[in-house]
VOBA-132609 format. One record per residue (C-alpha): residue number from 1; residue in one letter; chain; x, y, z. Coordinates in nm, 2 decimals. Layout:
SITE_keza_fiti_kekol_x_y_z
SITE_NUM_a_A_X_Y_Z
...
This chain:
SITE_keza_fiti_kekol_x_y_z
SITE_1_m_A_0.01_0.00_-0.02
SITE_2_g_A_0.31_0.21_0.06
SITE_3_i_A_0.45_0.11_-0.23
SITE_4_k_A_0.13_0.21_-0.42
SITE_5_n_A_0.06_0.59_-0.27
SITE_6_t_A_0.39_0.66_-0.28
SITE_7_n_A_0.39_0.58_-0.71
SITE_8_i_A_0.11_0.79_-0.71
SITE_9_s_A_0.27_1.11_-0.53
SITE_10_r_A_0.57_1.04_-0.75
SITE_11_i_A_0.34_1.05_-1.05
SITE_12_k_A_0.18_1.35_-0.88
SITE_13_k_A_0.44_1.53_-0.86
SITE_14_n_A_0.62_1.45_-1.19
SITE_15_s_A_0.24_1.55_-1.37
SITE_16_q_A_0.29_1.88_-1.17
SITE_17_i_A_0.64_1.93_-1.27
SITE_18_i_A_0.55_1.90_-1.60
SITE_19_v_A_0.22_2.14_-1.58
SITE_20_l_A_0.48_2.43_-1.47
SITE_21_l_A_0.74_2.37_-1.77
SITE_22_f_A_0.44_2.42_-1.97
SITE_23_l_A_0.31_2.73_-1.85
SITE_24_v_A_0.71_2.87_-1.79
SITE_25_f_A_0.75_2.77_-2.15
SITE_26_n_A_0.40_2.94_-2.30
SITE_27_i_A_0.44_3.26_-2.06
SITE_28_f_A_0.82_3.24_-2.19
SITE_29_a_A_0.72_3.20_-2.60
SITE_30_y_A_0.41_3.43_-2.56
SITE_31_g_A_0.53_3.72_-2.38
SITE_32_t_A_0.86_3.79_-2.57
SITE_33_v_A_0.62_3.79_-2.90
SITE_34_l_A_0.40_4.01_-2.73
SITE_35_l_A_0.73_4.22_-2.65
SITE_36_k_A_0.85_4.21_-2.93
SITE_37_q_A_0.56_4.34_-3.12
SITE_38_t_A_0.40_4.57_-2.91
SITE_39_l_A_0.68_4.77_-2.69
SITE_40_f_A_0.76_5.08_-2.83
SITE_41_r_A_0.51_4.94_-3.18
SITE_42_p_A_0.20_5.12_-3.34
SITE_43_y_A_-0.14_4.99_-3.32
SITE_44_p_A_-0.07_4.77_-3.00
SITE_45_i_A_-0.45_4.64_-3.01
SITE_46_a_A_-0.46_4.51_-3.31
SITE_47_k_A_-0.13_4.37_-3.24
SITE_48_v_A_-0.16_4.21_-2.90
SITE_49_p_A_-0.44_3.91_-3.06
SITE_50_y_A_-0.11_3.95_-3.38
SITE_51_a_A_0.14_3.81_-3.15
SITE_52_i_A_-0.12_3.55_-2.98
SITE_53_a_A_-0.19_3.44_-3.33
SITE_54_i_A_0.17_3.40_-3.45
SITE_55_t_A_0.28_3.20_-3.16
SITE_56_t_A_0.03_2.99_-3.16
SITE_57_n_A_0.10_2.92_-3.49
SITE_58_s_A_0.52_2.88_-3.42
SITE_59_t_A_0.40_2.66_-3.18
SITE_60_y_A_0.19_2.44_-3.26
SITE_61_i_A_0.05_2.42_-3.58
SITE_62_i_A_0.28_2.42_-3.77
SITE_63_p_A_0.53_2.17_-3.55
SITE_64_f_A_0.16_1.96_-3.50
SITE_65_s_A_0.11_1.95_-3.86
SITE_66_k_A_0.43_1.82_-3.96
SITE_67_f_A_0.34_1.54_-3.73
SITE_68_l_A_-0.02_1.52_-3.77
SITE_69_g_A_-0.07_1.64_-4.09
SITE_70_s_A_-0.21_1.98_-4.18
SITE_71_n_A_-0.65_1.79_-4.17
SITE_72_n_A_-0.61_1.63_-3.84
SITE_73_f_A_-0.83_1.70_-3.66
SITE_74_l_A_-0.67_1.79_-3.34
SITE_75_l_A_-0.56_2.07_-3.52
SITE_76_i_A_-0.90_2.22_-3.52
SITE_77_p_A_-0.88_2.43_-3.25
SITE_78_f_A_-0.51_2.55_-3.24
SITE_79_k_A_-0.66_2.72_-3.58
SITE_80_r_A_-0.98_2.84_-3.45
SITE_81_v_A_-0.76_3.03_-3.23
SITE_82_r_A_-0.56_3.12_-3.45
SITE_83_d_A_-0.80_3.24_-3.73
SITE_84_t_A_-1.02_3.42_-3.54
SITE_85_l_A_-0.73_3.66_-3.34
SITE_86_f_A_-0.61_3.68_-3.65
SITE_87_d_A_-0.90_3.86_-3.80
SITE_88_f_A_-0.97_4.03_-3.54
SITE_89_a_A_-0.60_4.17_-3.53
SITE_90_i_A_-0.71_4.31_-3.90
SITE_91_d_A_-0.99_4.42_-3.78
SITE_92_n_A_-0.83_4.75_-3.59
SITE_93_m_A_-0.56_4.80_-3.88
SITE_94_p_A_-0.61_5.07_-4.05
SITE_95_e_A_-0.64_4.89_-4.44
SITE_96_e_A_-0.39_5.07_-4.66
SITE_97_d_A_-0.11_4.95_-4.46
SITE_98_l_A_0.15_4.71_-4.60
SITE_99_e_A_0.17_4.61_-4.26
SITE_100_t_A_-0.16_4.40_-4.29
SITE_101_e_A_-0.07_4.18_-4.57
SITE_102_m_A_0.27_4.16_-4.35
SITE_103_m_A_0.07_4.01_-4.08
SITE_104_w_A_-0.06_3.71_-4.29
SITE_105_h_A_0.26_3.63_-4.49
SITE_106_s_A_0.41_3.57_-4.13
SITE_107_i_A_0.10_3.27_-4.02
SITE_108_y_A_-0.08_3.20_-4.40
SITE_109_l_A_0.22_3.23_-4.61
SITE_110_i_A_0.55_3.06_-4.35
SITE_111_e_A_0.23_2.81_-4.27
SITE_112_y_A_0.21_2.74_-4.61
SITE_113_v_A_0.59_2.73_-4.74
SITE_114_d_A_0.69_2.47_-4.37
SITE_115_v_A_0.38_2.26_-4.40
SITE_116_y_A_0.26_2.29_-4.78
SITE_117_e_A_0.54_2.35_-5.02
SITE_118_a_A_0.75_2.11_-4.78
SITE_119_k_A_0.53_1.85_-4.85
SITE_120_a_A_0.44_1.88_-5.24
SITE_121_y_A_0.84_1.91_-5.34
SITE_122_k_A_0.84_1.59_-5.18
SITE_123_y_A_0.56_1.50_-5.41
SITE_124_y_A_0.72_1.70_-5.69
SITE_125_q_A_1.09_1.48_-5.62
SITE_126_s_A_0.88_1.17_-5.66
SITE_127_k_A_0.96_1.07_-5.28
SITE_128_s_A_0.62_1.08_-5.15
SITE_129_n_A_0.26_1.08_-5.27
SITE_130_i_A_0.01_1.30_-5.26
SITE_131_n_A_-0.38_1.23_-5.27
SITE_132_a_A_-0.68_1.44_-5.44
SITE_133_e_A_-0.70_1.60_-5.09
SITE_134_f_A_-0.43_1.77_-5.04
SITE_135_y_A_-0.34_1.83_-5.36
SITE_136_n_A_-0.67_2.07_-5.36
SITE_137_d_A_-0.57_2.27_-5.01
SITE_138_f_A_-0.20_2.32_-5.19
SITE_139_i_A_-0.36_2.46_-5.50
SITE_140_a_A_-0.62_2.70_-5.27
SITE_141_r_A_-0.39_2.76_-5.08
SITE_142_s_A_-0.18_2.87_-5.37
SITE_143_d_A_-0.45_3.11_-5.47
SITE_144_e_A_-0.52_3.25_-5.09
SITE_145_i_A_-0.14_3.39_-5.17
SITE_146_y_A_-0.14_3.50_-5.54
SITE_147_d_A_-0.46_3.70_-5.35
SITE_148_h_A_-0.24_3.89_-5.10
SITE_149_f_A_0.00_3.96_-5.34
SITE_150_l_A_-0.13_4.16_-5.54
SITE_151_s_A_-0.32_4.29_-5.30
SITE_152_y_A_0.07_4.36_-5.15
SITE_153_s_A_0.15_4.57_-5.44
SITE_154_t_A_-0.08_4.81_-5.41
SITE_155_k_A_0.05_4.91_-5.08
SITE_156_y_A_0.31_5.12_-4.99
SITE_157_s_A_0.22_5.34_-4.71
SITE_158_m_A_0.32_5.16_-4.37
SITE_159_a_A_0.40_5.33_-4.00
SITE_160_d_A_0.60_5.04_-3.86
SITE_161_k_A_0.91_5.16_-3.93
SITE_162_i_A_1.13_4.85_-3.78
SITE_163_k_A_0.88_4.58_-4.02
SITE_164_s_A_0.93_4.90_-4.33
SITE_165_k_A_1.32_4.76_-4.38
SITE_166_y_A_1.17_4.40_-4.47
SITE_167_r_A_0.92_4.53_-4.73
SITE_168_f_A_1.09_4.38_-5.05
SITE_169_n_A_1.15_4.06_-4.88
SITE_170_r_A_0.86_3.96_-4.79
SITE_171_f_A_0.71_4.09_-5.10
SITE_172_s_A_0.95_3.86_-5.30
SITE_173_d_A_0.82_3.68_-5.11
SITE_174_f_A_0.50_3.64_-5.20
SITE_175_f_A_0.59_3.64_-5.57
SITE_176_y_A_0.85_3.37_-5.54
SITE_177_g_A_0.55_3.17_-5.29
SITE_178_y_A_0.31_3.13_-5.55
SITE_179_i_A_0.50_3.05_-5.86
SITE_180_k_A_0.82_2.83_-5.75
SITE_181_l_A_0.57_2.52_-5.74
SITE_182_r_A_0.20_2.55_-5.85
SITE_183_p_A_0.27_2.52_-6.27
SITE_184_l_A_0.48_2.21_-6.19
SITE_185_i_A_0.29_2.08_-5.92
SITE_186_i_A_0.00_2.06_-6.15
SITE_187_s_A_0.16_1.99_-6.42
SITE_188_q_A_0.30_1.63_-6.24
SITE_189_y_A_0.03_1.58_-6.05
SITE_190_s_A_-0.26_1.57_-6.41
SITE_191_g_A_0.01_1.28_-6.50
SITE_192_d_A_0.24_1.48_-6.74
SITE_193_r_A_0.65_1.39_-6.72
SITE_194_k_A_0.93_1.50_-6.55
SITE_195_e_A_1.12_1.41_-6.93
SITE_196_n_A_0.93_1.65_-7.17
SITE_197_i_A_1.10_2.00_-7.22
SITE_198_n_A_0.82_2.14_-7.27
SITE_199_f_A_0.65_1.97_-6.86
SITE_200_q_A_0.39_2.19_-6.80
SITE_201_t_A_0.19_2.15_-7.04
SITE_202_s_A_-0.14_2.08_-6.81
SITE_203_f_A_-0.07_2.37_-6.66
SITE_204_f_A_-0.03_2.60_-6.99
SITE_205_s_A_-0.41_2.44_-7.20
SITE_206_n_A_-0.53_2.59_-6.85
SITE_207_d_A_-0.61_2.92_-6.97
SITE_208_a_A_-0.71_3.05_-6.61
SITE_209_e_A_-0.36_2.98_-6.46
SITE_210_v_A_-0.18_3.14_-6.79
SITE_211_k_A_-0.35_3.51_-6.71
SITE_212_k_A_-0.30_3.52_-6.36
SITE_213_i_A_0.12_3.42_-6.43
SITE_214_k_A_0.14_3.63_-6.69
SITE_215_i_A_-0.05_3.94_-6.42
SITE_216_a_A_0.24_3.79_-6.15
SITE_217_l_A_0.53_3.90_-6.36
SITE_218_e_A_0.34_4.19_-6.44
SITE_219_t_A_0.28_4.29_-6.08
SITE_220_y_A_0.59_4.23_-5.97
SITE_221_i_A_0.82_4.40_-6.26
SITE_222_e_A_0.63_4.71_-6.20
SITE_223_y_A_0.60_4.71_-5.83
SITE_224_i_A_1.01_4.67_-5.88
SITE_225_k_A_0.99_5.03_-6.06
SITE_226_k_A_0.77_5.17_-5.78
SITE_227_l_A_1.03_5.09_-5.53
SITE_228_e_A_1.29_5.19_-5.77
SITE_229_e_A_1.14_5.51_-5.79
SITE_230_l_A_1.15_5.60_-5.46
SITE_231_n_A_1.46_5.45_-5.42
SITE_232_d_A_1.36_5.25_-5.14
SITE_233_k_A_1.54_5.14_-4.86
SITE_234_s_A_1.43_4.86_-4.79
SITE_235_y_A_1.50_4.72_-5.21
SITE_236_n_A_1.85_4.88_-5.22
SITE_237_d_A_1.92_4.69_-4.93
SITE_238_f_A_1.81_4.41_-5.08
SITE_239_m_A_2.00_4.41_-5.41
SITE_240_q_A_2.31_4.46_-5.20
SITE_241_g_A_2.23_4.17_-5.07
SITE_242_k_A_2.34_3.74_-5.02
SITE_243_y_A_2.00_3.67_-5.25
SITE_244_s_A_1.98_3.93_-5.51
SITE_245_h_A_1.95_3.73_-5.77
SITE_246_i_A_1.64_3.60_-5.66
SITE_247_i_A_1.39_3.89_-5.79
SITE_248_h_A_1.60_3.76_-6.14
SITE_249_y_A_1.57_3.42_-6.06
SITE_250_s_A_1.22_3.42_-5.98
SITE_251_a_A_1.14_3.65_-6.32
SITE_252_l_A_1.36_3.39_-6.49
SITE_253_e_A_1.14_3.08_-6.43
SITE_254_t_A_0.80_3.27_-6.47
SITE_255_a_A_0.89_3.39_-6.78
SITE_256_s_A_1.06_3.06_-6.89
SITE_257_y_A_0.70_2.96_-6.78
SITE_258_i_A_0.49_3.18_-7.09
SITE_259_v_A_0.76_3.18_-7.36
SITE_260_l_A_0.84_2.84_-7.37
SITE_261_n_A_0.49_2.75_-7.35
SITE_262_k_A_0.42_3.01_-7.66
SITE_263_l_A_0.73_2.92_-7.82
SITE_264_i_A_0.65_2.51_-7.89
SITE_265_s_A_0.23_2.60_-7.94
SITE_266_g_A_0.37_2.77_-8.25
SITE_267_q_A_0.24_3.10_-8.14
SITE_268_t_A_0.47_3.47_-8.25
SITE_269_s_A_0.60_3.59_-7.90
SITE_270_c_A_0.91_3.77_-8.06
SITE_271_s_A_0.78_4.03_-8.00
SITE_272_a_A_0.63_3.95_-7.66
SITE_273_k_A_0.81_4.11_-7.36
SITE_274_f_A_0.77_3.84_-7.15
SITE_275_l_A_1.08_3.74_-7.36
SITE_276_n_A_1.24_4.08_-7.36
SITE_277_s_A_1.20_3.97_-6.97
SITE_278_y_A_1.31_3.65_-6.98
SITE_279_l_A_1.68_3.79_-7.16
SITE_280_q_A_1.72_4.06_-6.91
SITE_281_s_A_1.65_3.79_-6.61
SITE_282_r_A_1.91_3.55_-6.77
SITE_283_d_A_2.17_3.84_-6.78
SITE_284_g_A_2.06_3.99_-6.46
SITE_285_i_A_2.13_3.66_-6.28
SITE_286_t_A_2.51_3.68_-6.44
SITE_287_k_A_2.49_3.98_-6.38
SITE_288_e_A_2.47_3.97_-5.99
SITE_289_t_A_2.65_3.70_-5.93
SITE_290_n_A_2.98_3.80_-6.10
SITE_291_s_A_2.96_4.12_-5.96
SITE_292_n_A_2.81_4.14_-5.62
SITE_293_p_A_3.04_3.93_-5.37
SITE_294_n_A_2.73_3.92_-5.07
SITE_295_i_A_2.57_3.63_-5.22
SITE_296_s_A_2.79_3.27_-5.17
SITE_297_s_A_2.94_3.09_-5.36
SITE_298_k_A_2.69_2.81_-5.30
SITE_299_h_A_2.44_3.02_-5.44
SITE_300_v_A_2.65_3.13_-5.74
SITE_301_l_A_2.66_2.79_-5.85
SITE_302_h_A_2.31_2.72_-5.85
SITE_303_m_A_2.27_2.98_-6.01
SITE_304_q_A_2.49_2.86_-6.30
SITE_305_n_A_2.33_2.48_-6.31
SITE_306_a_A_2.03_2.68_-6.32
SITE_307_l_A_2.10_2.86_-6.67
SITE_308_s_A_2.25_2.51_-6.77
SITE_309_w_A_1.93_2.38_-6.74
SITE_310_d_A_1.75_2.11_-7.02
SITE_311_k_A_1.46_2.38_-6.99
SITE_312_h_A_1.68_2.70_-7.05
SITE_313_k_A_1.91_2.59_-7.31
SITE_314_y_A_1.63_2.47_-7.55
SITE_315_l_A_1.46_2.78_-7.49
SITE_316_y_A_1.73_2.97_-7.55
SITE_317_n_A_1.81_2.77_-7.85
SITE_318_k_A_1.48_2.82_-7.98
SITE_319_i_A_1.49_3.21_-7.93
SITE_320_n_A_1.81_3.23_-8.06
SITE_321_n_A_1.69_3.05_-8.35
SITE_322_s_A_1.33_3.13_-8.37
SITE_323_c_A_1.38_3.48_-8.31
SITE_324_f_A_1.73_3.64_-8.34
SITE_325_n_A_1.83_3.43_-8.66
SITE_326_g_A_2.12_3.29_-8.44
SITE_327_l_A_2.25_3.61_-8.34
SITE_328_l_A_2.19_3.65_-7.94
SITE_329_t_A_2.51_3.46_-7.89
SITE_330_k_A_2.64_3.80_-8.05
SITE_331_s_A_2.40_4.06_-7.88
SITE_332_e_A_2.50_3.91_-7.52
SITE_333_h_A_2.80_4.15_-7.45
SITE_334_i_A_2.48_4.48_-7.51
SITE_335_n_A_2.39_4.62_-7.22
SITE_336_d_A_2.14_4.41_-7.06
SITE_337_d_A_1.89_4.74_-6.98
SITE_338_k_A_1.84_4.69_-7.35
SITE_339_s_A_1.51_4.57_-7.47
SITE_340_a_A_1.51_4.23_-7.67
SITE_341_e_A_1.48_4.42_-8.02
SITE_342_s_A_1.74_4.72_-8.01
SITE_343_r_A_2.01_4.39_-7.89
SITE_344_y_A_1.93_4.28_-8.18
SITE_345_l_A_1.94_4.50_-8.39
SITE_346_q_A_2.24_4.66_-8.34
SITE_347_a_A_2.40_4.26_-8.37
SITE_348_y_A_2.18_4.20_-8.67
SITE_349_a_A_2.38_4.52_-8.82
SITE_350_q_A_2.76_4.44_-8.72
SITE_351_e_A_2.65_4.14_-8.92
SITE_352_v_A_2.55_4.36_-9.20
SITE_353_k_A_2.88_4.56_-9.16
SITE_354_n_A_3.11_4.22_-9.14
SITE_355_s_A_2.95_4.03_-9.44
SITE_356_i_A_3.07_4.37_-9.64
SITE_357_p_A_3.42_4.26_-9.80
SITE_358_k_A_3.67_4.49_-9.67
SITE_359_l_A_3.84_4.78_-9.87
SITE_360_p_A_4.17_4.71_-10.01
SITE_361_t_A_4.42_4.92_-9.85
SITE_362_s_A_4.53_4.99_-10.14
SITE_363_y_A_4.20_5.25_-10.16
SITE_364_c_A_4.28_5.33_-9.73
SITE_365_k_A_4.58_5.58_-9.87
SITE_366_k_A_4.34_5.75_-10.14
SITE_367_r_A_4.05_5.89_-9.89
SITE_368_k_A_4.08_6.22_-9.71
SITE_369_i_A_3.64_6.18_-9.63
SITE_370_h_A_3.53_5.88_-9.50
SITE_371_p_A_3.24_5.77_-9.72
SITE_372_v_A_2.92_5.69_-9.54
SITE_373_v_A_2.60_5.45_-9.73
SITE_374_q_A_2.27_5.40_-9.63
SITE_375_f_A_1.99_5.16_-9.77
SITE_376_t_A_1.69_4.92_-9.65
SITE_377_i_A_1.72_4.62_-9.60
SITE_378_q_A_1.38_4.45_-9.66
SITE_379_k_A_1.23_4.15_-9.50
SITE_380_n_A_1.38_3.90_-9.73
SITE_381_g_A_1.74_4.05_-9.69
SITE_382_f_A_1.78_4.25_-10.01
SITE_383_i_A_1.80_4.64_-10.05
SITE_384_k_A_1.63_4.89_-10.19
SITE_385_n_A_1.77_5.29_-10.22
SITE_386_l_A_2.13_5.26_-10.12
SITE_387_s_A_2.30_5.56_-10.18
SITE_388_f_A_2.57_5.80_-10.02
SITE_389_i_A_2.51_6.06_-9.72
SITE_390_k_A_2.86_6.17_-9.77
SITE_391_k_A_3.05_6.08_-10.06
SITE_392_s_A_3.50_5.99_-10.04
SITE_393_d_A_3.68_6.23_-10.30
SITE_394_n_A_3.76_5.96_-10.47
SITE_395_n_A_3.53_5.87_-10.74
SITE_396_e_A_3.72_5.51_-10.80
SITE_397_l_A_3.61_5.45_-10.46
SITE_398_n_A_3.28_5.54_-10.47
SITE_399_t_A_3.18_5.32_-10.72
SITE_400_k_A_3.44_4.98_-10.53
SITE_401_i_A_3.18_5.09_-10.20
SITE_402_l_A_2.84_5.01_-10.37
SITE_403_s_A_2.96_4.71_-10.57
SITE_404_m_A_3.08_4.54_-10.28
SITE_405_i_A_2.77_4.62_-10.07
SITE_406_k_A_2.51_4.51_-10.38
SITE_407_k_A_2.74_4.16_-10.41
SITE_408_s_A_2.67_4.10_-10.07
SITE_409_i_A_2.30_4.10_-10.10
SITE_410_p_A_2.14_3.94_-9.97
SITE_411_f_A_2.20_4.00_-9.62
SITE_412_s_A_2.10_3.74_-9.39
SITE_413_k_A_1.69_3.77_-9.34
SITE_414_l_A_1.49_4.03_-9.05
SITE_415_a_A_1.48_3.83_-8.77
SITE_416_d_A_1.07_3.75_-8.61
SITE_417_i_A_1.18_3.95_-8.31
SITE_418_y_A_1.19_4.30_-8.49
SITE_419_p_A_0.84_4.32_-8.57
SITE_420_e_A_0.88_4.59_-8.90
SITE_421_n_A_0.87_4.49_-9.23
SITE_422_e_A_1.20_4.73_-9.33
SITE_423_l_A_1.49_4.88_-9.14
SITE_424_n_A_1.74_5.16_-9.25
SITE_425_i_A_2.11_5.12_-9.22
SITE_426_k_A_2.41_5.35_-9.24
SITE_427_i_A_2.71_5.21_-9.24
SITE_428_r_A_3.09_5.45_-9.26
SITE_429_f_A_3.39_5.31_-9.42
SITE_430_n_A_3.61_5.41_-9.20
SITE_431_n_A_3.91_5.18_-9.18
SITE_432_c_A_4.04_4.86_-9.43
SITE_433_d_A_4.08_4.64_-9.18
């Protein structure tokens, strides 16, 4: 009897210690977040329930979701508490304040990344399977991210100066969170084979999906331009940090989905802005990884490998042949801020000049004036309106120049990246090398 009472007493004592430790842990966890969110910060009435919601999310909901599954019934009371507190917090925040979207990010986007994205990525790697319930939940969650991403892009004012330094980081998280896996999971779940270069067939057969990802890329580009105009510190700091390449990589992946689909389906897209976004993103990755010393060697290697993936190699060659007539490589040295059309025209003009035979050195000594000619190249590479803007004082030389140009006809055809039917060219003959 005494042994039994001793065991009961020991269990009771251990239970009390466990309860005490549980209370101390929660007081510390919730108290720390409460102080951080409310001390000398704006909107304390909203921040108190928000602090409780975010702590409940990170301490209980996310860990339990990973262990028990995201839809386990044991999580229902935790989620109800979290959602109720979050809704109360948002109701007490100014609707136009950007922090409302940041608050959503710190709870629901974090949950999406840690729980849904993590499991979806394992599925994409063929390390696990997913059922219809998870797939539908994943799509619904990424739809919410898309909606909040668009809402985020319309807001700039923010009272909390501490959080304002993360303005662009959070915006980039929203964009990357939406485009990172959604096209891949939709395609894989629909039965598309990953080894096919046009893997996203099912994704791009859905007009609504294509429209949304286009809007996402346009919004992303426009928001960055706005922050550059505002000389936003969060954006400037991000561009000097170790993740600056993510901006270009996110745009690269999004634009590649759009351009690749259009080229494979035979749609004319050489003059589309998304092709230009793709090329500028490629240049941006190269520029950032070569010039930003804060980017780790691991990330530099990852970006270099990314550009060598079969998808990007195929797309680059497809663009080069379909839109640039093989001149894309020759235009890579051109300033990456230029449009795809401008890059092509500079490379094409140089090709035309190079295709005209050089003047014999005997003529160089006879010149006092450098002759300049002009002509119009038609879509098929033939020319018209050949004339001098400035002649040499040597008539024999002038005749020789016209003869060399005529012998070079036809030049290569104008590429599809150039939308006009004719191109005016001026060439100055100023050397004999």
